[in-house]
Each structure stands twice: as structure tokens, then as C-alpha cells.
N, CA, C and O atoms as a GROMACS GRO file, in nm:
protein
  384
    1MET      N    1   0.083  -0.119   0.000
    1MET     CA    2   0.000   0.000   0.000
    1MET      C    3   0.087   0.126   0.000
    1MET      O    4   0.059   0.222  -0.072
    2ARG      N    5   0.193   0.123   0.081
    2ARG     CA    6   0.282   0.239   0.090
    2ARG      C    7   0.352   0.265  -0.044
    2ARG      O    8   0.371   0.381  -0.082
    3ILE      N    9   0.390   0.160  -0.112
    3ILE     CA   10   0.458   0.174  -0.240
    3ILE      C   11   0.364   0.238  -0.342
    3ILE      O   12   0.406   0.323  -0.421
    4ILE      N   13   0.237   0.198  -0.342
    4ILE     CA   14   0.140   0.256  -0.435
    4ILE      C   15   0.123   0.405  -0.407
    4ILE      O   16   0.117   0.485  -0.501
    5PHE      N   17   0.115   0.443  -0.279
    5PHE     CA   18   0.101   0.584  -0.241
    5PHE      C   19   0.221   0.665  -0.288
    5PHE      O   20   0.204   0.773  -0.344
    6ILE      N   21   0.340   0.613  -0.266
    6ILE     CA   22   0.462   0.684  -0.306
    6ILE      C   23   0.468   0.696  -0.459
    6ILE      O   24   0.504   0.801  -0.511
    7ALA      N   25   0.432   0.590  -0.529
    7ALA     CA   26   0.433   0.595  -0.675
    7ALA      C   27   0.331   0.696  -0.727
    7ALA      O   28   0.359   0.771  -0.820
    8THR      N   29   0.213   0.697  -0.667
    8THR     CA   30   0.109   0.792  -0.707
    8THR      C   31   0.152   0.934  -0.679
    8THR      O   32   0.132   1.022  -0.763
    9LEU      N   33   0.212   0.958  -0.563
    9LEU     CA   34   0.262   1.090  -0.528
    9LEU      C   35   0.369   1.136  -0.626
    9LEU      O   36   0.368   1.250  -0.671
   10GLY      N   37   0.461   1.048  -0.660
   10GLY     CA   38   0.567   1.081  -0.755
   10GLY      C   39   0.511   1.113  -0.893
   10GLY      O   40   0.556   1.207  -0.958
   11LEU      N   41   0.413   1.035  -0.937
   11LEU     CA   42   0.351   1.060  -1.066
   11LEU      C   43   0.278   1.194  -1.067
   11LEU      O   44   0.287   1.268  -1.164
   12THR      N   45   0.208   1.224  -0.959
   12THR     CA   46   0.137   1.351  -0.948
   12THR      C   47   0.234   1.468  -0.951
   12THR      O   48   0.211   1.566  -1.023
   13LEU      N   49   0.342   1.459  -0.875
   13LEU     CA   50   0.441   1.567  -0.874
   13LEU      C   51   0.508   1.579  -1.010
   13LEU      O   52   0.535   1.690  -1.057
   14GLY      N   53   0.535   1.467  -1.074
   14GLY     CA   54   0.597   1.468  -1.206
   14GLY      C   55   0.508   1.534  -1.309
   14GLY      O   56   0.557   1.611  -1.393
   15LEU      N   57   0.378   1.507  -1.305
   15LEU     CA   58   0.285   1.571  -1.397
   15LEU      C   59   0.276   1.720  -1.371
   15LEU      O   60   0.262   1.799  -1.465
   16GLY      N   61   0.284   1.760  -1.245
   16GLY     CA   62   0.281   1.903  -1.211
   16GLY      C   63   0.400   1.976  -1.270
   16GLY      O   64   0.385   2.087  -1.321
   17VAL      N   65   0.516   1.916  -1.263
   17VAL     CA   66   0.636   1.977  -1.320
   17VAL      C   67   0.624   1.984  -1.472
   17VAL      O   68   0.658   2.086  -1.533
   18THR      N   69   0.575   1.877  -1.532
   18THR     CA   70   0.558   1.875  -1.677
   18THR      C   71   0.462   1.983  -1.723
   18THR      O   72   0.488   2.052  -1.822
   19THR      N   73   0.351   2.000  -1.652
   19THR     CA   74   0.254   2.102  -1.687
   19THR      C   75   0.315   2.241  -1.675
   19THR      O   76   0.294   2.325  -1.762
   20ALA      N   77   0.390   2.267  -1.568
   20ALA     CA   78   0.454   2.397  -1.548
   20ALA      C   79   0.555   2.424  -1.659
   20ALA      O   80   0.563   2.536  -1.709
   21GLU      N   81   0.632   2.323  -1.696
   21GLU     CA   82   0.730   2.342  -1.803
   21GLU      C   83   0.661   2.369  -1.935
   21GLU      O   84   0.705   2.456  -2.011
   22ALA      N   85   0.554   2.297  -1.964
   22ALA     CA   86   0.481   2.318  -2.088
   22ALA      C   87   0.424   2.459  -2.093
   22ALA      O   88   0.426   2.524  -2.198
   23LYS      N   89   0.374   2.507  -1.982
   23LYS     CA   90   0.318   2.642  -1.976
   23LYS      C   91   0.429   2.744  -2.005
   23LYS      O   92   0.406   2.840  -2.079
   24HIS      N   93   0.547   2.724  -1.948
   24HIS     CA   94   0.660   2.815  -1.970
   24HIS      C   95   0.702   2.814  -2.117
   24HIS      O   96   0.727   2.919  -2.175
   25HIS      N   97   0.709   2.696  -2.178
   25HIS     CA   98   0.755   2.686  -2.316
   25HIS      C   99   0.654   2.745  -2.414
   25HIS      O  100   0.692   2.782  -2.526
   26ASN      N  101   0.528   2.754  -2.376
   26ASN     CA  102   0.429   2.816  -2.464
   26ASN      C  103   0.460   2.964  -2.484
   26ASN      O  104   0.415   3.022  -2.583
   27ASN      N  105   0.534   3.026  -2.394
   27ASN     CA  106   0.567   3.167  -2.405
   27ASN      C  107   0.693   3.192  -2.486
   27ASN      O  108   0.729   3.307  -2.509
   28ILE      N  109   0.761   3.088  -2.528
   28ILE     CA  110   0.881   3.102  -2.610
   28ILE      C  111   0.837   3.108  -2.756
   28ILE      O  112   0.769   3.019  -2.806
   29LYS      N  113   0.878   3.217  -2.823
   29LYS     CA  114   0.838   3.235  -2.963
   29LYS      C  115   0.959   3.273  -3.048
   29LYS      O  116   1.057   3.328  -2.998
   30THR      N  117   0.948   3.244  -3.175
   30THR     CA  118   1.042   3.293  -3.274
   30THR      C  119   0.963   3.387  -3.363
   30THR      O  120   0.862   3.349  -3.422
   31VAL      N  121   1.010   3.512  -3.373
   31VAL     CA  122   0.938   3.616  -3.447
   31VAL      C  123   1.033   3.679  -3.547
   31VAL      O  124   1.146   3.714  -3.514
   32THR      N  125   0.986   3.695  -3.670
   32THR     CA  126   1.062   3.765  -3.773
   32THR      C  127   0.997   3.900  -3.796
   32THR      O  128   0.877   3.910  -3.818
   33GLY      N  129   1.080   4.004  -3.792
   33GLY     CA  130   1.028   4.139  -3.811
   33GLY      C  131   1.140   4.240  -3.819
   33GLY      O  132   1.256   4.206  -3.838
   34CYS      N  133   1.101   4.366  -3.804
   34CYS     CA  134   1.197   4.476  -3.816
   34CYS      C  135   1.221   4.542  -3.681
   34CYS      O  136   1.128   4.562  -3.603
   35VAL      N  137   1.347   4.574  -3.654
   35VAL     CA  138   1.383   4.640  -3.530
   35VAL      C  139   1.374   4.791  -3.550
   35VAL      O  140   1.427   4.846  -3.646
   36GLU      N  141   1.306   4.856  -3.456
   36GLU     CA  142   1.291   5.001  -3.456
   36GLU      C  143   1.327   5.050  -3.317
   36GLU      O  144   1.324   4.974  -3.220
   37GLY      N  145   1.361   5.179  -3.307
   37GLY     CA  146   1.381   5.234  -3.174
   37GLY      C  147   1.494   5.333  -3.163
   37GLY      O  148   1.557   5.373  -3.261
   38THR      N  149   1.517   5.372  -3.040
   38THR     CA  150   1.621   5.466  -3.003
   38THR      C  151   1.701   5.405  -2.888
   38THR      O  152   1.654   5.310  -2.826
   39PRO      N  153   1.820   5.458  -2.859
   39PRO     CA  154   1.901   5.401  -2.753
   39PRO      C  155   1.821   5.381  -2.623
   39PRO      O  156   1.760   5.474  -2.569
   40GLY      N  157   1.824   5.257  -2.575
   40GLY     CA  158   1.755   5.224  -2.451
   40GLY      C  159   1.612   5.175  -2.468
   40GLY      O  160   1.552   5.124  -2.374
   41HIS      N  161   1.555   5.190  -2.589
   41HIS     CA  162   1.418   5.144  -2.613
   41HIS      C  163   1.406   5.093  -2.757
   41HIS      O  164   1.404   5.171  -2.853
   42TYR      N  165   1.398   4.962  -2.770
   42TYR     CA  166   1.391   4.900  -2.902
   42TYR      C  167   1.268   4.812  -2.911
   42TYR      O  168   1.226   4.751  -2.812
   43GLU      N  169   1.209   4.806  -3.030
   43GLU     CA  170   1.091   4.725  -3.054
   43GLU      C  171   1.110   4.640  -3.178
   43GLU      O  172   1.182   4.677  -3.271
   44LEU      N  173   1.044   4.526  -3.177
   44LEU     CA  174   1.039   4.440  -3.293
   44LEU      C  175   0.899   4.450  -3.349
   44LEU      O  176   0.801   4.416  -3.282
   45SER      N  177   0.888   4.498  -3.471
   45SER     CA  178   0.760   4.514  -3.539
   45SER      C  179   0.744   4.398  -3.636
   45SER      O  180   0.828   4.377  -3.724
   46ALA      N  181   0.635   4.323  -3.620
   46ALA     CA  182   0.616   4.204  -3.703
   46ALA      C  183   0.471   4.194  -3.751
   46ALA      O  184   0.380   4.249  -3.689
   47VAL      N  185   0.452   4.125  -3.861
   47VAL     CA  186   0.319   4.098  -3.916
   47VAL      C  187   0.303   3.947  -3.923
   47VAL      O  188   0.389   3.877  -3.978
   48THR      N  189   0.193   3.897  -3.868
   48THR     CA  190   0.168   3.753  -3.869
   48THR      C  191   0.128   3.706  -4.008
   48THR      O  192   0.104   3.788  -4.097
   49LYS      N  193   0.121   3.576  -4.027
   49LYS     CA  194   0.080   3.519  -4.156
   49LYS      C  195  -0.062   3.561  -4.193
   49LYS      O  196  -0.098   3.565  -4.311
   50LYS      N  197  -0.143   3.593  -4.092
   50LYS     CA  198  -0.281   3.636  -4.115
   50LYS      C  199  -0.291   3.787  -4.133
   50LYS      O  200  -0.402   3.840  -4.147
   51GLY      N  201  -0.177   3.858  -4.133
   51GLY     CA  202  -0.176   4.001  -4.157
   51GLY      C  203  -0.194   4.088  -4.033
   51GLY      O  204  -0.211   4.209  -4.045
   52LYS      N  205  -0.192   4.028  -3.916
   52LYS     CA  206  -0.208   4.104  -3.792
   52LYS      C  207  -0.074   4.162  -3.748
   52LYS      O  208   0.028   4.093  -3.749
   53HIS      N  209  -0.074   4.290  -3.710
   53HIS     CA  210   0.048   4.360  -3.670
   53HIS      C  211   0.074   4.340  -3.520
   53HIS      O  212  -0.018   4.354  -3.439
   54HIS      N  213   0.198   4.308  -3.485
   54HIS     CA  214   0.240   4.294  -3.345
   54HIS      C  215   0.368   4.374  -3.323
   54HIS      O  216   0.454   4.382  -3.410
   55GLU      N  217   0.378   4.434  -3.205
   55GLU     CA  218   0.503   4.499  -3.164
   55GLU      C  219   0.544   4.441  -3.030
   55GLU      O  220   0.462   4.425  -2.940
   56TYR      N  221   0.672   4.411  -3.019
   56TYR     CA  222   0.728   4.357  -2.895
   56TYR      C  223   0.841   4.448  -2.850
   56TYR      O  224   0.930   4.481  -2.928
   57GLU      N  225   0.838   4.490  -2.726
   57GLU     CA  226   0.951   4.564  -2.669
   57GLU      C  227   1.062   4.462  -2.650
   57GLU      O  228   1.042   4.358  -2.587
   58LEU      N  229   1.180   4.492  -2.703
   58LEU     CA  230   1.293   4.401  -2.690
   58LEU      C  231   1.368   4.428  -2.560
   58LEU      O  232   1.410   4.541  -2.534
   59VAL      N  233   1.384   4.326  -2.481
   59VAL     CA  234   1.457   4.338  -2.355
   59VAL      C  235   1.562   4.228  -2.350
   59VAL      O  236   1.549   4.124  -2.414
   60GLY      N  237   1.664   4.254  -2.273
   60GLY     CA  238   1.772   4.156  -2.259
   60GLY      C  239   1.903   4.226  -2.235
   60GLY      O  240   1.910   4.349  -2.222
   61ASP      N  241   2.008   4.147  -2.229
   61ASP     CA  242   2.141   4.199  -2.198
   61ASP      C  243   2.218   4.246  -2.320
   61ASP      O  244   2.335   4.283  -2.309
   62ARG      N  245   2.157   4.245  -2.435
   62ARG     CA  246   2.230   4.284  -2.556
   62ARG      C  247   2.193   4.424  -2.600
   62ARG      O  248   2.090   4.480  -2.560
   63ASP      N  249   2.277   4.480  -2.684
   63ASP     CA  250   2.254   4.612  -2.742
   63ASP      C  251   2.192   4.589  -2.881
   63ASP      O  252   2.255   4.528  -2.967
   64PHE      N  253   2.071   4.639  -2.901
   64PHE     CA  254   2.000   4.617  -3.026
   64PHE      C  255   2.023   4.729  -3.128
   64PHE      O  256   1.965   4.726  -3.236
   65SER      N  257   2.106   4.827  -3.094
   65SER     CA  258   2.124   4.944  -3.181
   65SER      C  259   2.176   4.907  -3.321
   65SER      O  260   2.138   4.972  -3.419
   66ALA      N  261   2.259   4.807  -3.332
   66ALA     CA  262   2.314   4.768  -3.463
   66ALA      C  263   2.208   4.707  -3.555
   66ALA      O  264   2.227   4.700  -3.676
   67GLN      N  265   2.097   4.662  -3.498
   67GLN     CA  266   1.992   4.600  -3.577
   67GLN      C  267   1.878   4.695  -3.616
   67GLN      O  268   1.785   4.654  -3.685
   68VAL      N  269   1.883   4.821  -3.572
   68VAL     CA  270   1.777   4.917  -3.607
   68VAL      C  271   1.769   4.929  -3.759
   68VAL      O  272   1.869   4.955  -3.825
   69GLY      N  273   1.648   4.911  -3.812
   69GLY     CA  274   1.628   4.915  -3.957
   69GLY      C  275   1.651   4.782  -4.026
   69GLY      O  276   1.632   4.771  -4.147
   70HIS      N  277   1.692   4.682  -3.951
   70HIS     CA  278   1.720   4.551  -4.008
   70HIS      C  279   1.605   4.455  -3.984
   70HIS      O  280   1.532   4.465  -3.885
   71LYS      N  281   1.590   4.362  -4.076
   71LYS     CA  282   1.498   4.251  -4.057
   71LYS      C  283   1.573   4.146  -3.976
   71LYS      O  284   1.686   4.110  -4.010
   72VAL      N  285   1.510   4.095  -3.868
   72VAL     CA  286   1.574   3.998  -3.781
   72VAL      C  287   1.479   3.883  -3.750
   72VAL      O  288   1.358   3.892  -3.770
   73GLN      N  289   1.538   3.777  -3.703
   73GLN     CA  290   1.461   3.666  -3.648
   73GLN      C  291   1.501   3.657  -3.501
   73GLN      O  292   1.615   3.623  -3.469
   74ALA      N  293   1.407   3.689  -3.412
   74ALA     CA  294   1.435   3.690  -3.269
   74ALA      C  295   1.362   3.574  -3.202
   74ALA      O  296   1.250   3.540  -3.239
   75ARG      N  297   1.427   3.514  -3.106
   75ARG     CA  298   1.367   3.405  -3.028
   75ARG      C  299   1.380   3.442  -2.882
   75ARG      O  300   1.485   3.487  -2.836
   76GLY      N  301   1.269   3.423  -2.808
   76GLY     CA  302   1.274   3.453  -2.667
   76GLY      C  303   1.139   3.436  -2.599
   76GLY      O  304   1.040   3.398  -2.661
   77ALA      N  305   1.138   3.466  -2.470
   77ALA     CA  306   1.018   3.456  -2.389
   77ALA      C  307   0.933   3.580  -2.408
   77ALA      O  308   0.981   3.692  -2.392
   78VAL      N  309   0.806   3.560  -2.443
   78VAL     CA  310   0.714   3.670  -2.468
   78VAL      C  311   0.615   3.681  -2.353
   78VAL      O  312   0.553   3.582  -2.313
   79ALA      N  313   0.600   3.803  -2.300
   79ALA     CA  314   0.503   3.829  -2.194
   79ALA      C  315   0.464   3.975  -2.196
   79ALA      O  316   0.550   4.063  -2.196
   80LYS      N  317   0.335   4.002  -2.198
   80LYS     CA  318   0.281   4.137  -2.187
   80LYS      C  319   0.345   4.236  -2.285
   80LYS      O  320   0.383   4.346  -2.245
   81GLY      N  321   0.356   4.199  -2.410
   81GLY     CA  322   0.405   4.290  -2.511
   81GLY      C  323   0.556   4.307  -2.517
   81GLY      O  324   0.606   4.394  -2.589
   82SER      N  325   0.630   4.227  -2.442
   82SER     CA  326   0.775   4.236  -2.449
   82SER      C  327   0.834   4.099  -2.480
   82SER      O  328   0.771   3.996  -2.456
   83MET      N  329   0.955   4.100  -2.533
   83MET     CA  330   1.026   3.976  -2.562
   83MET      C  331   1.164   3.983  -2.500
   83MET      O  332   1.243   4.072  -2.532
   84LYS      N  333   1.193   3.888  -2.412
   84LYS     CA  334   1.328   3.876  -2.356
   84LYS      C  335   1.406   3.789  -2.454
   84LYS      O  336   1.387   3.668  -2.460
   85VAL      N  337   1.491   3.852  -2.530
   85VAL     CA  338   1.559   3.787  -2.642
   85VAL      C  339   1.667   3.692  -2.593
   85VAL      O  340   1.756   3.731  -2.516
   86SER      N  341   1.659   3.567  -2.639
   86SER     CA  342   1.764   3.470  -2.608
   86SER      C  343   1.856   3.449  -2.728
   86SER      O  344   1.973   3.416  -2.711
   87SER      N  345   1.802   3.469  -2.850
   87SER     CA  346   1.888   3.463  -2.969
   87SER      C  347   1.834   3.557  -3.075
   87SER      O  348   1.713   3.582  -3.083
   88LEU      N  349   1.924   3.609  -3.155
   88LEU     CA  350   1.886   3.707  -3.256
   88LEU      C  351   1.969   3.681  -3.383
   88LEU      O  352   2.092   3.673  -3.377
   89LYS      N  353   1.900   3.667  -3.494
   89LYS     CA  354   1.968   3.644  -3.623
   89LYS      C  355   1.934   3.763  -3.714
   89LYS      O  356   1.817   3.788  -3.744
   90ASP      N  357   2.036   3.835  -3.758
   90ASP     CA  358   2.018   3.948  -3.847
   90ASP      C  359   1.997   3.896  -3.988
   90ASP      O  360   2.081   3.822  -4.041
   91LEU      N  361   1.884   3.934  -4.050
   91LEU     CA  362   1.851   3.888  -4.184
   91LEU      C  363   1.877   3.993  -4.291
   91LEU      O  364   1.848   3.970  -4.408
   92GLY      N  365   1.932   4.109  -4.252
   92GLY     CA  366   1.968   4.210  -4.351
   92GLY      C  367   1.898   4.343  -4.329
   92GLY      O  368   1.825   4.361  -4.232
   93THR      N  369   1.921   4.433  -4.420
   93THR     CA  370   1.869   4.570  -4.407
   93THR      C  371   1.746   4.593  -4.493
   93THR      O  372   1.731   4.702  -4.548
   94SER      N  373   1.660   4.495  -4.506
   94SER     CA  374   1.546   4.505  -4.598
   94SER      C  375   1.424   4.574  -4.538
   94SER      O  376   1.319   4.573  -4.602
   95CYS      N  377   1.432   4.635  -4.422
   95CYS     CA  378   1.315   4.697  -4.359
   95CYS      C  379   1.291   4.841  -4.403
   95CYS      O  380   1.181   4.892  -4.385
   96ARG      N  381   1.387   4.906  -4.459
   96ARG     CA  382   1.370   5.049  -4.494
   96ARG      C  383   1.326   5.065  -4.637
   96ARG      O  384   1.308   5.177  -4.683
   0.00000   0.00000   0.00000
């Protein structure tokens, strides 16, 4: 009986962790768009496949000034209109 209880408890805790991780990963996105902004405040302006416009405030430990006016592919955690960038790929100067 004790073994069944421990196994059930472990399974329940394991599912809780899995659910929390899945919820966190749902906020990770890859977005392609154009970087706009001024020193200290940068945004990624993107259009979805359905034509809807989105803007994300870019946050993180990097300097985005070199990408202003460039098309980029950014990956990071998205929450409340901002993206904490974990990786950034410069796709060129095709935004102007």
C-alpha cells in the first residue's frame, strides 16, 4: 500500500512539473520582423501570416542598436508585449 502511495505521489508531482514546463515553453516564440527604436528602447515590429500587426519591446542583456532598420529573427520569452531575447539572427537591411 505504501509503495502505491509513493508511486502515485511521484507521478502527481511529475505531472505538475511537466505542466509547469509546458506552460513556460508556450511563451517562447520565434518572431521575424523589423527592429525600430532609439538608444535604450527597441521594438520588434512584425506581421503575422494572417496580416495582424504585433510589436514587442525588446529586452535583454544585448545592445539592439546595430539591428535598427534591419529585418531579424528573434527568439525569446514573450510576456505582456515584451520579448526577452535569447537569440537574434540578423537577416539584412530590408526593412527600410
